[in-house]
N, C-alpha and C positions, 0 to 999 in steps of 0.2 A: 790792868795787867798785874799779875802777881808772880812770885817766885816759882810757882808750879808751872807756869808757862815758859820759864827760862830754859828748861831742858829741850822743849820743842823748838824754841828759837835758836838755841845753840846748835842743835842737830841740823836744823835747816841751814844755818850759817856754814856748817862744815860741808854740806853738799854744795852750797853755792860757791864756797871757796874753791872746791875742786874744779867746778865748771869755769869759774873766773880764771883760775890758773891755766886751764887748758885753752880757753879762748884768748887769753893774753899771749900765750906761747904762739898760737896760730897767728895772731895779729902781728907779733914781733917778727915771726918768720916771713910772713908775706910782705911786710913793710909797706902796706897800702896797695899792693898789687892784687890782681885777680888770681885765682887758683883754678887751673884748667878752664872749665866753662862756668865756674861759680864766681859771681861778682864779689868784690871786696865788701860791698855794701851788705851782703848777706852776713858776712863775718862780723862787721861792725854792729849791725842790728842785733845779732845773736849775743854779742858781748854786752850790749846795752840791756837786753832782756834779762841777762843774768846779774849784771853788776848794779843796776839801779835798785832792784829789790834787796840786794845784799846790803846796800848802804841803809835802806830803811830798816832792815833787821838789825844792823849794827846800832842804829838809834834806839830800837826797842831794847836791845841787850843792855845798852847804857842806862836807859830809863829804868829798867827793872832793877839793875844793880845799884844805881846811884840815886834814883828819884829825881828831885827837882834840879833844874839847871844850875842853881846856886851851889848845890853839892858837887856837880860836875866840875865847876870852876875851882872849888876848894880842893877837890881830889887832884885835879890837873896841876894846881899850884904846889901841893904838898905831897903828891903821890910818887909812885915809883917812876924811875927814868924810862923804863920800857913803855909804860902807859903814856907817858908824855910823847915819846916817839910815835907810838901808835896813833895818838890823836893828831900830831903834826902831819904824819904821812897820810892818814885818812883824809884830813882836810885838803892837803895839796893834791892828792889823787882825785878827790871829788871836784875841786876847783879846776884843775887842768883837764879833767874829763868833761866838764861842762863846756869849757872853752873849745876843746878839741871837737866835741860833738857839733857845736854851732859852726865852727870852721869847716868841718868835714862836709856837712850838708849844705853849706853855702859856697865854698870854693874848692873843696876836695881835701885830700890828705896833705897835711902841713907838718912842719917840724915840731910843733907843740904836741902832736900825737906821739912822737918819739920820746919827748920829755915825759909826757904822761905815762907812757909805757914803762920807762925806767923807774919813775917814782912808784908806780903801781906795783912793779915787781918787788921793790923794797918793802912796800906795805904788805904784800902777800907773804913774803918771807917772815916778816915780823908777826903777822897774824898766825902763821903756822907755828912759830916759836911760842907765842902766847898760848895757843891751844895745847901744844904738847906739854907745857908746864902745868896744865890743868887737867890732864887726862884722868887723874884720880877722881875728879868731879864726875866725869862721865861713867867711870866704873862703879861709882857709888849709886848711881841711878838705876 
């Protein structure tokens, strides 16, 4: 991967971010309940279909921008506060998302899903802010 691919990855992330936000709002609104004749599982699976690739693309974004894992850790240690929060919230969102998914498909909707949703919303808000601060980069392309 090289910097030329970064535009495609970032543009894909923007699209996924919109779908993640919409699916998150739907999940939050439904609170684990079905909607009309549509099972909540359809919404959960749709959310997973959008968000799992989004996290893979976030990893690619970081890899292209920072390279080796050692540089990620150095940047995290000495970098901007906003990026530290992005990392923390992405980690917590992913961790609670994995736990929530396992619980959802084994016992059903639980409280951890609600916690995941709140952390995920904070992460999405910070991702939007992160993106808006870099709009000049998209205009340049």
